[in-house]
LOVEX-219370 format. One record per residue (C-alpha): x, y, z; residue number from 0. Coordinates in steps of 0.5 Angstrom, whole numbers, plus 500, padded with zeros to 3 digits. Layout:
residues N
{X: X, Y: Y, Z: Z, nr: NUM}
...
//
This chain:
residues 504
{X: 500, Y: 500, Z: 499, nr: 0}
{X: 502, Y: 507, Z: 497, nr: 1}
{X: 504, Y: 512, Z: 503, nr: 2}
{X: 498, Y: 517, Z: 500, nr: 3}
{X: 493, Y: 511, Z: 501, nr: 4}
{X: 496, Y: 510, Z: 509, nr: 5}
{X: 495, Y: 516, Z: 510, nr: 6}
{X: 487, Y: 515, Z: 507, nr: 7}
{X: 486, Y: 509, Z: 511, nr: 8}
{X: 489, Y: 513, Z: 518, nr: 9}
{X: 484, Y: 519, Z: 516, nr: 10}
{X: 478, Y: 515, Z: 517, nr: 11}
{X: 481, Y: 510, Z: 522, nr: 12}
{X: 483, Y: 515, Z: 528, nr: 13}
{X: 482, Y: 513, Z: 535, nr: 14}
{X: 485, Y: 517, Z: 540, nr: 15}
{X: 486, Y: 512, Z: 547, nr: 16}
{X: 487, Y: 516, Z: 555, nr: 17}
{X: 489, Y: 513, Z: 560, nr: 18}
{X: 490, Y: 506, Z: 557, nr: 19}
{X: 481, Y: 507, Z: 554, nr: 20}
{X: 481, Y: 507, Z: 548, nr: 21}
{X: 476, Y: 513, Z: 546, nr: 22}
{X: 474, Y: 514, Z: 538, nr: 23}
{X: 473, Y: 522, Z: 537, nr: 24}
{X: 473, Y: 520, Z: 529, nr: 25}
{X: 469, Y: 512, Z: 530, nr: 26}
{X: 475, Y: 508, Z: 525, nr: 27}
{X: 471, Y: 504, Z: 519, nr: 28}
{X: 469, Y: 497, Z: 524, nr: 29}
{X: 466, Y: 493, Z: 517, nr: 30}
{X: 472, Y: 491, Z: 514, nr: 31}
{X: 472, Y: 484, Z: 513, nr: 32}
{X: 478, Y: 482, Z: 509, nr: 33}
{X: 474, Y: 481, Z: 501, nr: 34}
{X: 472, Y: 475, Z: 499, nr: 35}
{X: 476, Y: 473, Z: 492, nr: 36}
{X: 482, Y: 475, Z: 488, nr: 37}
{X: 487, Y: 478, Z: 492, nr: 38}
{X: 490, Y: 483, Z: 487, nr: 39}
{X: 483, Y: 486, Z: 487, nr: 40}
{X: 484, Y: 488, Z: 493, nr: 41}
{X: 488, Y: 492, Z: 497, nr: 42}
{X: 492, Y: 490, Z: 504, nr: 43}
{X: 486, Y: 491, Z: 509, nr: 44}
{X: 490, Y: 497, Z: 515, nr: 45}
{X: 487, Y: 499, Z: 521, nr: 46}
{X: 491, Y: 506, Z: 524, nr: 47}
{X: 489, Y: 508, Z: 531, nr: 48}
{X: 492, Y: 514, Z: 536, nr: 49}
{X: 494, Y: 511, Z: 543, nr: 50}
{X: 496, Y: 513, Z: 549, nr: 51}
{X: 500, Y: 511, Z: 556, nr: 52}
{X: 505, Y: 510, Z: 561, nr: 53}
{X: 511, Y: 505, Z: 560, nr: 54}
{X: 518, Y: 505, Z: 563, nr: 55}
{X: 514, Y: 512, Z: 567, nr: 56}
{X: 514, Y: 516, Z: 560, nr: 57}
{X: 507, Y: 518, Z: 559, nr: 58}
{X: 508, Y: 516, Z: 549, nr: 59}
{X: 503, Y: 518, Z: 544, nr: 60}
{X: 504, Y: 512, Z: 539, nr: 61}
{X: 500, Y: 510, Z: 534, nr: 62}
{X: 498, Y: 503, Z: 532, nr: 63}
{X: 498, Y: 499, Z: 526, nr: 64}
{X: 495, Y: 492, Z: 526, nr: 65}
{X: 496, Y: 490, Z: 518, nr: 66}
{X: 496, Y: 487, Z: 512, nr: 67}
{X: 503, Y: 488, Z: 509, nr: 68}
{X: 502, Y: 484, Z: 501, nr: 69}
{X: 509, Y: 480, Z: 499, nr: 70}
{X: 510, Y: 481, Z: 492, nr: 71}
{X: 512, Y: 477, Z: 486, nr: 72}
{X: 517, Y: 479, Z: 481, nr: 73}
{X: 511, Y: 481, Z: 477, nr: 74}
{X: 508, Y: 485, Z: 482, nr: 75}
{X: 502, Y: 478, Z: 483, nr: 76}
{X: 501, Y: 478, Z: 491, nr: 77}
{X: 503, Y: 471, Z: 495, nr: 78}
{X: 503, Y: 472, Z: 502, nr: 79}
{X: 500, Y: 477, Z: 507, nr: 80}
{X: 503, Y: 478, Z: 513, nr: 81}
{X: 500, Y: 482, Z: 519, nr: 82}
{X: 503, Y: 486, Z: 523, nr: 83}
{X: 502, Y: 490, Z: 529, nr: 84}
{X: 507, Y: 497, Z: 529, nr: 85}
{X: 507, Y: 501, Z: 534, nr: 86}
{X: 509, Y: 509, Z: 533, nr: 87}
{X: 512, Y: 515, Z: 538, nr: 88}
{X: 509, Y: 521, Z: 536, nr: 89}
{X: 511, Y: 526, Z: 534, nr: 90}
{X: 515, Y: 520, Z: 529, nr: 91}
{X: 523, Y: 520, Z: 529, nr: 92}
{X: 527, Y: 517, Z: 523, nr: 93}
{X: 532, Y: 516, Z: 527, nr: 94}
{X: 529, Y: 513, Z: 533, nr: 95}
{X: 530, Y: 505, Z: 534, nr: 96}
{X: 525, Y: 499, Z: 531, nr: 97}
{X: 525, Y: 493, Z: 534, nr: 98}
{X: 521, Y: 487, Z: 530, nr: 99}
{X: 519, Y: 482, Z: 534, nr: 100}
{X: 516, Y: 475, Z: 532, nr: 101}
{X: 514, Y: 468, Z: 537, nr: 102}
{X: 517, Y: 461, Z: 534, nr: 103}
{X: 513, Y: 455, Z: 535, nr: 104}
{X: 514, Y: 454, Z: 527, nr: 105}
{X: 508, Y: 456, Z: 527, nr: 106}
{X: 506, Y: 460, Z: 533, nr: 107}
{X: 503, Y: 467, Z: 533, nr: 108}
{X: 507, Y: 473, Z: 536, nr: 109}
{X: 500, Y: 473, Z: 541, nr: 110}
{X: 505, Y: 471, Z: 546, nr: 111}
{X: 510, Y: 477, Z: 547, nr: 112}
{X: 506, Y: 482, Z: 544, nr: 113}
{X: 500, Y: 481, Z: 549, nr: 114}
{X: 505, Y: 477, Z: 555, nr: 115}
{X: 512, Y: 481, Z: 554, nr: 116}
{X: 512, Y: 489, Z: 550, nr: 117}
{X: 506, Y: 490, Z: 547, nr: 118}
{X: 503, Y: 496, Z: 550, nr: 119}
{X: 497, Y: 492, Z: 554, nr: 120}
{X: 498, Y: 485, Z: 556, nr: 121}
{X: 493, Y: 479, Z: 559, nr: 122}
{X: 493, Y: 478, Z: 566, nr: 123}
{X: 494, Y: 470, Z: 568, nr: 124}
{X: 497, Y: 468, Z: 575, nr: 125}
{X: 505, Y: 469, Z: 576, nr: 126}
{X: 505, Y: 463, Z: 580, nr: 127}
{X: 506, Y: 458, Z: 576, nr: 128}
{X: 498, Y: 455, Z: 577, nr: 129}
{X: 493, Y: 455, Z: 571, nr: 130}
{X: 489, Y: 461, Z: 568, nr: 131}
{X: 482, Y: 458, Z: 569, nr: 132}
{X: 476, Y: 460, Z: 565, nr: 133}
{X: 475, Y: 468, Z: 561, nr: 134}
{X: 473, Y: 473, Z: 562, nr: 135}
{X: 482, Y: 474, Z: 562, nr: 136}
{X: 484, Y: 481, Z: 564, nr: 137}
{X: 486, Y: 486, Z: 559, nr: 138}
{X: 491, Y: 491, Z: 563, nr: 139}
{X: 496, Y: 496, Z: 562, nr: 140}
{X: 503, Y: 495, Z: 561, nr: 141}
{X: 507, Y: 499, Z: 563, nr: 142}
{X: 513, Y: 494, Z: 562, nr: 143}
{X: 513, Y: 495, Z: 555, nr: 144}
{X: 519, Y: 498, Z: 550, nr: 145}
{X: 514, Y: 504, Z: 547, nr: 146}
{X: 520, Y: 509, Z: 552, nr: 147}
{X: 526, Y: 507, Z: 548, nr: 148}
{X: 524, Y: 504, Z: 541, nr: 149}
{X: 518, Y: 503, Z: 537, nr: 150}
{X: 515, Y: 496, Z: 535, nr: 151}
{X: 513, Y: 492, Z: 529, nr: 152}
{X: 510, Y: 485, Z: 532, nr: 153}
{X: 510, Y: 479, Z: 525, nr: 154}
{X: 505, Y: 474, Z: 524, nr: 155}
{X: 509, Y: 470, Z: 520, nr: 156}
{X: 505, Y: 466, Z: 514, nr: 157}
{X: 500, Y: 460, Z: 516, nr: 158}
{X: 500, Y: 464, Z: 524, nr: 159}
{X: 497, Y: 470, Z: 527, nr: 160}
{X: 492, Y: 473, Z: 520, nr: 161}
{X: 498, Y: 472, Z: 516, nr: 162}
{X: 497, Y: 468, Z: 510, nr: 163}
{X: 499, Y: 466, Z: 503, nr: 164}
{X: 494, Y: 468, Z: 497, nr: 165}
{X: 491, Y: 466, Z: 491, nr: 166}
{X: 494, Y: 460, Z: 488, nr: 167}
{X: 501, Y: 461, Z: 493, nr: 168}
{X: 502, Y: 454, Z: 497, nr: 169}
{X: 503, Y: 456, Z: 503, nr: 170}
{X: 510, Y: 451, Z: 504, nr: 171}
{X: 513, Y: 456, Z: 499, nr: 172}
{X: 514, Y: 460, Z: 506, nr: 173}
{X: 514, Y: 454, Z: 510, nr: 174}
{X: 522, Y: 453, Z: 512, nr: 175}
{X: 528, Y: 455, Z: 515, nr: 176}
{X: 531, Y: 458, Z: 510, nr: 177}
{X: 523, Y: 460, Z: 506, nr: 178}
{X: 521, Y: 463, Z: 512, nr: 179}
{X: 527, Y: 468, Z: 514, nr: 180}
{X: 526, Y: 471, Z: 507, nr: 181}
{X: 520, Y: 472, Z: 508, nr: 182}
{X: 520, Y: 475, Z: 513, nr: 183}
{X: 526, Y: 479, Z: 511, nr: 184}
{X: 523, Y: 481, Z: 506, nr: 185}
{X: 517, Y: 484, Z: 509, nr: 186}
{X: 522, Y: 488, Z: 514, nr: 187}
{X: 525, Y: 492, Z: 507, nr: 188}
{X: 519, Y: 493, Z: 505, nr: 189}
{X: 516, Y: 496, Z: 512, nr: 190}
{X: 523, Y: 501, Z: 513, nr: 191}
{X: 522, Y: 503, Z: 505, nr: 192}
{X: 514, Y: 505, Z: 509, nr: 193}
{X: 516, Y: 509, Z: 514, nr: 194}
{X: 523, Y: 511, Z: 512, nr: 195}
{X: 527, Y: 508, Z: 517, nr: 196}
{X: 533, Y: 505, Z: 513, nr: 197}
{X: 537, Y: 510, Z: 519, nr: 198}
{X: 534, Y: 508, Z: 525, nr: 199}
{X: 538, Y: 503, Z: 530, nr: 200}
{X: 535, Y: 497, Z: 528, nr: 201}
{X: 534, Y: 490, Z: 534, nr: 202}
{X: 530, Y: 484, Z: 531, nr: 203}
{X: 528, Y: 478, Z: 537, nr: 204}
{X: 525, Y: 473, Z: 539, nr: 205}
{X: 523, Y: 467, Z: 542, nr: 206}
{X: 523, Y: 459, Z: 542, nr: 207}
{X: 524, Y: 458, Z: 535, nr: 208}
{X: 523, Y: 465, Z: 534, nr: 209}
{X: 530, Y: 465, Z: 537, nr: 210}
{X: 531, Y: 460, Z: 531, nr: 211}
{X: 529, Y: 465, Z: 526, nr: 212}
{X: 532, Y: 471, Z: 528, nr: 213}
{X: 539, Y: 467, Z: 526, nr: 214}
{X: 537, Y: 466, Z: 520, nr: 215}
{X: 534, Y: 473, Z: 519, nr: 216}
{X: 540, Y: 476, Z: 521, nr: 217}
{X: 544, Y: 471, Z: 516, nr: 218}
{X: 539, Y: 474, Z: 510, nr: 219}
{X: 539, Y: 481, Z: 512, nr: 220}
{X: 547, Y: 482, Z: 512, nr: 221}
{X: 549, Y: 476, Z: 509, nr: 222}
{X: 547, Y: 480, Z: 502, nr: 223}
{X: 551, Y: 486, Z: 498, nr: 224}
{X: 546, Y: 490, Z: 500, nr: 225}
{X: 545, Y: 490, Z: 508, nr: 226}
{X: 540, Y: 492, Z: 513, nr: 227}
{X: 545, Y: 492, Z: 519, nr: 228}
{X: 542, Y: 491, Z: 526, nr: 229}
{X: 545, Y: 494, Z: 533, nr: 230}
{X: 541, Y: 488, Z: 537, nr: 231}
{X: 539, Y: 480, Z: 536, nr: 232}
{X: 534, Y: 479, Z: 542, nr: 233}
{X: 534, Y: 472, Z: 543, nr: 234}
{X: 528, Y: 470, Z: 548, nr: 235}
{X: 529, Y: 462, Z: 550, nr: 236}
{X: 534, Y: 460, Z: 546, nr: 237}
{X: 535, Y: 454, Z: 540, nr: 238}
{X: 540, Y: 455, Z: 535, nr: 239}
{X: 543, Y: 448, Z: 534, nr: 240}
{X: 538, Y: 444, Z: 534, nr: 241}
{X: 542, Y: 437, Z: 533, nr: 242}
{X: 546, Y: 437, Z: 539, nr: 243}
{X: 538, Y: 438, Z: 544, nr: 244}
{X: 536, Y: 431, Z: 540, nr: 245}
{X: 534, Y: 427, Z: 544, nr: 246}
{X: 535, Y: 421, Z: 540, nr: 247}
{X: 538, Y: 415, Z: 541, nr: 248}
{X: 546, Y: 415, Z: 541, nr: 249}
{X: 546, Y: 424, Z: 542, nr: 250}
{X: 551, Y: 424, Z: 549, nr: 251}
{X: 549, Y: 432, Z: 550, nr: 252}
{X: 542, Y: 433, Z: 550, nr: 253}
{X: 544, Y: 428, Z: 557, nr: 254}
{X: 548, Y: 433, Z: 559, nr: 255}
{X: 545, Y: 440, Z: 556, nr: 256}
{X: 539, Y: 437, Z: 560, nr: 257}
{X: 542, Y: 437, Z: 567, nr: 258}
{X: 542, Y: 443, Z: 570, nr: 259}
{X: 535, Y: 444, Z: 568, nr: 260}
{X: 534, Y: 438, Z: 572, nr: 261}
{X: 537, Y: 440, Z: 577, nr: 262}
{X: 533, Y: 447, Z: 578, nr: 263}
{X: 527, Y: 443, Z: 577, nr: 264}
{X: 529, Y: 438, Z: 583, nr: 265}
{X: 531, Y: 443, Z: 588, nr: 266}
{X: 525, Y: 448, Z: 586, nr: 267}
{X: 520, Y: 441, Z: 587, nr: 268}
{X: 524, Y: 439, Z: 594, nr: 269}
{X: 527, Y: 434, Z: 591, nr: 270}
{X: 534, Y: 436, Z: 591, nr: 271}
{X: 538, Y: 440, Z: 597, nr: 272}
{X: 542, Y: 447, Z: 596, nr: 273}
{X: 544, Y: 454, Z: 597, nr: 274}
{X: 541, Y: 457, Z: 592, nr: 275}
{X: 538, Y: 455, Z: 584, nr: 276}
{X: 544, Y: 459, Z: 581, nr: 277}
{X: 550, Y: 455, Z: 586, nr: 278}
{X: 547, Y: 449, Z: 584, nr: 279}
{X: 545, Y: 450, Z: 576, nr: 280}
{X: 553, Y: 452, Z: 578, nr: 281}
{X: 555, Y: 446, Z: 580, nr: 282}
{X: 550, Y: 442, Z: 576, nr: 283}
{X: 553, Y: 445, Z: 569, nr: 284}
{X: 561, Y: 443, Z: 572, nr: 285}
{X: 559, Y: 436, Z: 574, nr: 286}
{X: 555, Y: 436, Z: 566, nr: 287}
{X: 561, Y: 438, Z: 562, nr: 288}
{X: 566, Y: 434, Z: 567, nr: 289}
{X: 564, Y: 426, Z: 571, nr: 290}
{X: 559, Y: 427, Z: 568, nr: 291}
{X: 561, Y: 427, Z: 560, nr: 292}
{X: 568, Y: 423, Z: 562, nr: 293}
{X: 562, Y: 416, Z: 563, nr: 294}
{X: 557, Y: 418, Z: 557, nr: 295}
{X: 562, Y: 418, Z: 553, nr: 296}
{X: 565, Y: 412, Z: 554, nr: 297}
{X: 557, Y: 409, Z: 554, nr: 298}
{X: 558, Y: 400, Z: 555, nr: 299}
{X: 566, Y: 401, Z: 556, nr: 300}
{X: 564, Y: 406, Z: 563, nr: 301}
{X: 568, Y: 402, Z: 569, nr: 302}
{X: 562, Y: 400, Z: 574, nr: 303}
{X: 566, Y: 405, Z: 580, nr: 304}
{X: 566, Y: 411, Z: 575, nr: 305}
{X: 559, Y: 408, Z: 574, nr: 306}
{X: 556, Y: 408, Z: 581, nr: 307}
{X: 560, Y: 414, Z: 583, nr: 308}
{X: 557, Y: 419, Z: 578, nr: 309}
{X: 550, Y: 416, Z: 578, nr: 310}
{X: 550, Y: 418, Z: 586, nr: 311}
{X: 552, Y: 425, Z: 583, nr: 312}
{X: 546, Y: 424, Z: 579, nr: 313}
{X: 541, Y: 422, Z: 583, nr: 314}
{X: 543, Y: 429, Z: 588, nr: 315}
{X: 543, Y: 433, Z: 583, nr: 316}
{X: 535, Y: 430, Z: 580, nr: 317}
{X: 532, Y: 428, Z: 586, nr: 318}
{X: 531, Y: 421, Z: 583, nr: 319}
{X: 533, Y: 414, Z: 586, nr: 320}
{X: 540, Y: 411, Z: 584, nr: 321}
{X: 536, Y: 405, Z: 582, nr: 322}
{X: 532, Y: 410, Z: 576, nr: 323}
{X: 539, Y: 412, Z: 575, nr: 324}
{X: 541, Y: 405, Z: 574, nr: 325}
{X: 535, Y: 401, Z: 569, nr: 326}
{X: 535, Y: 408, Z: 565, nr: 327}
{X: 543, Y: 408, Z: 564, nr: 328}
{X: 545, Y: 414, Z: 567, nr: 329}
{X: 541, Y: 417, Z: 561, nr: 330}
{X: 534, Y: 419, Z: 563, nr: 331}
{X: 530, Y: 424, Z: 556, nr: 332}
{X: 526, Y: 429, Z: 559, nr: 333}
{X: 519, Y: 427, Z: 558, nr: 334}
{X: 520, Y: 421, Z: 564, nr: 335}
{X: 523, Y: 427, Z: 568, nr: 336}
{X: 518, Y: 431, Z: 568, nr: 337}
{X: 513, Y: 424, Z: 569, nr: 338}
{X: 518, Y: 420, Z: 575, nr: 339}
{X: 520, Y: 428, Z: 579, nr: 340}
{X: 514, Y: 428, Z: 583, nr: 341}
{X: 511, Y: 420, Z: 582, nr: 342}
{X: 510, Y: 420, Z: 589, nr: 343}
{X: 505, Y: 426, Z: 589, nr: 344}
{X: 502, Y: 423, Z: 584, nr: 345}
{X: 505, Y: 430, Z: 580, nr: 346}
{X: 508, Y: 431, Z: 573, nr: 347}
{X: 511, Y: 437, Z: 572, nr: 348}
{X: 511, Y: 443, Z: 566, nr: 349}
{X: 516, Y: 442, Z: 560, nr: 350}
{X: 515, Y: 449, Z: 557, nr: 351}
{X: 516, Y: 451, Z: 565, nr: 352}
{X: 518, Y: 446, Z: 571, nr: 353}
{X: 514, Y: 450, Z: 576, nr: 354}
{X: 507, Y: 448, Z: 574, nr: 355}
{X: 505, Y: 442, Z: 576, nr: 356}
{X: 499, Y: 437, Z: 572, nr: 357}
{X: 496, Y: 431, Z: 575, nr: 358}
{X: 495, Y: 425, Z: 569, nr: 359}
{X: 490, Y: 420, Z: 568, nr: 360}
{X: 493, Y: 415, Z: 572, nr: 361}
{X: 500, Y: 416, Z: 575, nr: 362}
{X: 503, Y: 409, Z: 571, nr: 363}
{X: 505, Y: 413, Z: 565, nr: 364}
{X: 512, Y: 413, Z: 562, nr: 365}
{X: 510, Y: 421, Z: 560, nr: 366}
{X: 506, Y: 426, Z: 562, nr: 367}
{X: 499, Y: 426, Z: 558, nr: 368}
{X: 501, Y: 433, Z: 557, nr: 369}
{X: 504, Y: 439, Z: 559, nr: 370}
{X: 501, Y: 443, Z: 564, nr: 371}
{X: 505, Y: 449, Z: 563, nr: 372}
{X: 502, Y: 450, Z: 556, nr: 373}
{X: 494, Y: 448, Z: 557, nr: 374}
{X: 496, Y: 453, Z: 565, nr: 375}
{X: 497, Y: 459, Z: 559, nr: 376}
{X: 493, Y: 459, Z: 553, nr: 377}
{X: 487, Y: 460, Z: 555, nr: 378}
{X: 488, Y: 467, Z: 556, nr: 379}
{X: 492, Y: 470, Z: 551, nr: 380}
{X: 488, Y: 467, Z: 546, nr: 381}
{X: 482, Y: 471, Z: 548, nr: 382}
{X: 486, Y: 476, Z: 550, nr: 383}
{X: 489, Y: 477, Z: 543, nr: 384}
{X: 484, Y: 477, Z: 539, nr: 385}
{X: 479, Y: 481, Z: 543, nr: 386}
{X: 485, Y: 487, Z: 543, nr: 387}
{X: 486, Y: 487, Z: 537, nr: 388}
{X: 478, Y: 487, Z: 533, nr: 389}
{X: 476, Y: 492, Z: 538, nr: 390}
{X: 482, Y: 496, Z: 541, nr: 391}
{X: 486, Y: 496, Z: 535, nr: 392}
{X: 479, Y: 495, Z: 531, nr: 393}
{X: 482, Y: 490, Z: 526, nr: 394}
{X: 476, Y: 487, Z: 523, nr: 395}
{X: 477, Y: 480, Z: 520, nr: 396}
{X: 472, Y: 474, Z: 519, nr: 397}
{X: 479, Y: 470, Z: 519, nr: 398}
{X: 482, Y: 467, Z: 525, nr: 399}
{X: 488, Y: 469, Z: 529, nr: 400}
{X: 493, Y: 463, Z: 530, nr: 401}
{X: 496, Y: 462, Z: 536, nr: 402}
{X: 499, Y: 456, Z: 534, nr: 403}
{X: 499, Y: 452, Z: 527, nr: 404}
{X: 500, Y: 447, Z: 522, nr: 405}
{X: 505, Y: 450, Z: 518, nr: 406}
{X: 507, Y: 443, Z: 515, nr: 407}
{X: 511, Y: 440, Z: 512, nr: 408}
{X: 517, Y: 444, Z: 515, nr: 409}
{X: 523, Y: 445, Z: 510, nr: 410}
{X: 529, Y: 444, Z: 516, nr: 411}
{X: 534, Y: 444, Z: 510, nr: 412}
{X: 539, Y: 450, Z: 510, nr: 413}
{X: 541, Y: 449, Z: 504, nr: 414}
{X: 549, Y: 448, Z: 505, nr: 415}
{X: 549, Y: 441, Z: 502, nr: 416}
{X: 549, Y: 433, Z: 506, nr: 417}
{X: 552, Y: 435, Z: 513, nr: 418}
{X: 550, Y: 442, Z: 514, nr: 419}
{X: 543, Y: 440, Z: 513, nr: 420}
{X: 544, Y: 434, Z: 518, nr: 421}
{X: 546, Y: 437, Z: 523, nr: 422}
{X: 542, Y: 442, Z: 523, nr: 423}
{X: 546, Y: 450, Z: 527, nr: 424}
{X: 544, Y: 456, Z: 525, nr: 425}
{X: 549, Y: 459, Z: 531, nr: 426}
{X: 555, Y: 461, Z: 526, nr: 427}
{X: 549, Y: 466, Z: 523, nr: 428}
{X: 551, Y: 470, Z: 529, nr: 429}
{X: 558, Y: 468, Z: 529, nr: 430}
{X: 557, Y: 471, Z: 523, nr: 431}
{X: 554, Y: 476, Z: 524, nr: 432}
{X: 559, Y: 479, Z: 531, nr: 433}
{X: 565, Y: 478, Z: 526, nr: 434}
{X: 562, Y: 482, Z: 520, nr: 435}
{X: 559, Y: 488, Z: 524, nr: 436}
{X: 563, Y: 490, Z: 530, nr: 437}
{X: 557, Y: 495, Z: 532, nr: 438}
{X: 552, Y: 487, Z: 533, nr: 439}
{X: 551, Y: 485, Z: 539, nr: 440}
{X: 547, Y: 479, Z: 542, nr: 441}
{X: 542, Y: 479, Z: 549, nr: 442}
{X: 540, Y: 472, Z: 550, nr: 443}
{X: 535, Y: 471, Z: 556, nr: 444}
{X: 533, Y: 464, Z: 560, nr: 445}
{X: 529, Y: 461, Z: 564, nr: 446}
{X: 531, Y: 456, Z: 569, nr: 447}
{X: 526, Y: 452, Z: 569, nr: 448}
{X: 525, Y: 452, Z: 561, nr: 449}
{X: 526, Y: 445, Z: 559, nr: 450}
{X: 524, Y: 447, Z: 551, nr: 451}
{X: 530, Y: 451, Z: 550, nr: 452}
{X: 534, Y: 449, Z: 557, nr: 453}
{X: 539, Y: 454, Z: 559, nr: 454}
{X: 546, Y: 451, Z: 558, nr: 455}
{X: 544, Y: 448, Z: 551, nr: 456}
{X: 543, Y: 455, Z: 549, nr: 457}
{X: 551, Y: 457, Z: 553, nr: 458}
{X: 553, Y: 452, Z: 549, nr: 459}
{X: 550, Y: 454, Z: 542, nr: 460}
{X: 554, Y: 461, Z: 544, nr: 461}
{X: 560, Y: 459, Z: 546, nr: 462}
{X: 562, Y: 454, Z: 540, nr: 463}
{X: 568, Y: 457, Z: 535, nr: 464}
{X: 567, Y: 462, Z: 531, nr: 465}
{X: 562, Y: 466, Z: 535, nr: 466}
{X: 566, Y: 472, Z: 538, nr: 467}
{X: 563, Y: 472, Z: 546, nr: 468}
{X: 564, Y: 480, Z: 548, nr: 469}
{X: 558, Y: 482, Z: 546, nr: 470}
{X: 553, Y: 477, Z: 548, nr: 471}
{X: 550, Y: 478, Z: 555, nr: 472}
{X: 546, Y: 473, Z: 559, nr: 473}
{X: 541, Y: 474, Z: 563, nr: 474}
{X: 537, Y: 469, Z: 568, nr: 475}
{X: 530, Y: 468, Z: 570, nr: 476}
{X: 526, Y: 465, Z: 576, nr: 477}
{X: 521, Y: 462, Z: 570, nr: 478}
{X: 520, Y: 457, Z: 565, nr: 479}
{X: 520, Y: 458, Z: 557, nr: 480}
{X: 515, Y: 465, Z: 557, nr: 481}
{X: 519, Y: 467, Z: 564, nr: 482}
{X: 514, Y: 473, Z: 563, nr: 483}
{X: 508, Y: 469, Z: 566, nr: 484}
{X: 512, Y: 471, Z: 573, nr: 485}
{X: 510, Y: 478, Z: 574, nr: 486}
{X: 517, Y: 479, Z: 578, nr: 487}
{X: 521, Y: 476, Z: 571, nr: 488}
{X: 517, Y: 481, Z: 566, nr: 489}
{X: 518, Y: 486, Z: 570, nr: 490}
{X: 527, Y: 484, Z: 569, nr: 491}
{X: 526, Y: 482, Z: 562, nr: 492}
{X: 524, Y: 488, Z: 560, nr: 493}
{X: 528, Y: 493, Z: 564, nr: 494}
{X: 535, Y: 489, Z: 561, nr: 495}
{X: 533, Y: 488, Z: 554, nr: 496}
{X: 531, Y: 497, Z: 555, nr: 497}
{X: 538, Y: 497, Z: 557, nr: 498}
{X: 541, Y: 493, Z: 552, nr: 499}
{X: 537, Y: 497, Z: 547, nr: 500}
{X: 540, Y: 504, Z: 551, nr: 501}
{X: 547, Y: 502, Z: 551, nr: 502}
{X: 547, Y: 503, Z: 543, nr: 503}
//
């Protein structure tokens, strides 16, 4: 859409928000469902509203633009509609930082970071690792939004949120590590064009697979001759080296990289004793890369005396019995740990956040029926994003917002040959970015109780050769994968990233 078209849409869709409530000065047209028919016959659907809120202690007036951007083929044919929500401070400053954010999956919309951490509104669900229950869910002002230091653009890749392929385009054309990154990079370039922000400081960030996407998009933006240089990459709950953490027979690294998370979880639930989670996990790291690694790599040749010593220490860190560890051959997969740790209490622990506990159909199984740390939060977020986008931001569509979609088959190949594609690792993209851009910095935020993307695995992937470590900052939180569901951690995460952006 041209700037003139956007201006016309804005003029028709201006609303003013005072003290966090949307008050329409000139009520926008709310009957703008996505038209039927060929995509070439319509313009992208966009809603523009104006609001005021307090973020980081500052009173900010901002424009919210919720709408579609068409990705086009070389002949101009629309191939996909990318839905995004952009928050831009007024009056506009072409040199103000802008941060592009997305979630992961692959297949997840940006709802989690949007309505949980950094958007101007958030859904208030329990902070203590308990279930979010049933609606109505409070949608409240979010003073922890980053709008005092950066404009923010939340992106939903194809197949997530309201984003979708158009016309005869196969959505699988966008479903893959590289194909997805190419489309997101294309969107970012279009947004910079449309908003005159090419010389602004730029930050890119994601959560979970969104960190994988961040590395791949970094490669697309900076790995070409027409670079889009970045000031920082924000990695929240990081997964870069998929091969190292693969729960597959013969991969001994996964047991080492999960052990510190098991130790933190055992301590949290009273199955281990230590002065603090920081001290206990530091000790677990040393054991994992020392005696435990030495034992695992010996395989069947492990001497009985060394085996017994490692088994005793493993029981101390994991809270599991030596008998169970012996039957598991000193190798406990995360799924088994979730079920076994609190079996004596009839409880399982969560994967995304092991502070959460659940009850299965029975207590005899090998792995949990479901993840209590996901079904404990998903209802609140789904309700909140639909309510907020449709009512507060006036984006009207007959499409369903896809919080977690089925984007399969996903193409995991990096296209670099057999060995690179067999060992899936995008961390070298981070290394190249740091080596070739002296102004690039990396923020890594990890929860102690996260098994989806264990903190020790993140540390391992970013400590390999070829990755300068002097511009990588780590921060840790007393919760899990979505650390912002815990009030104390949301405040800390917001301040940590705010400091990271200001430090440019």
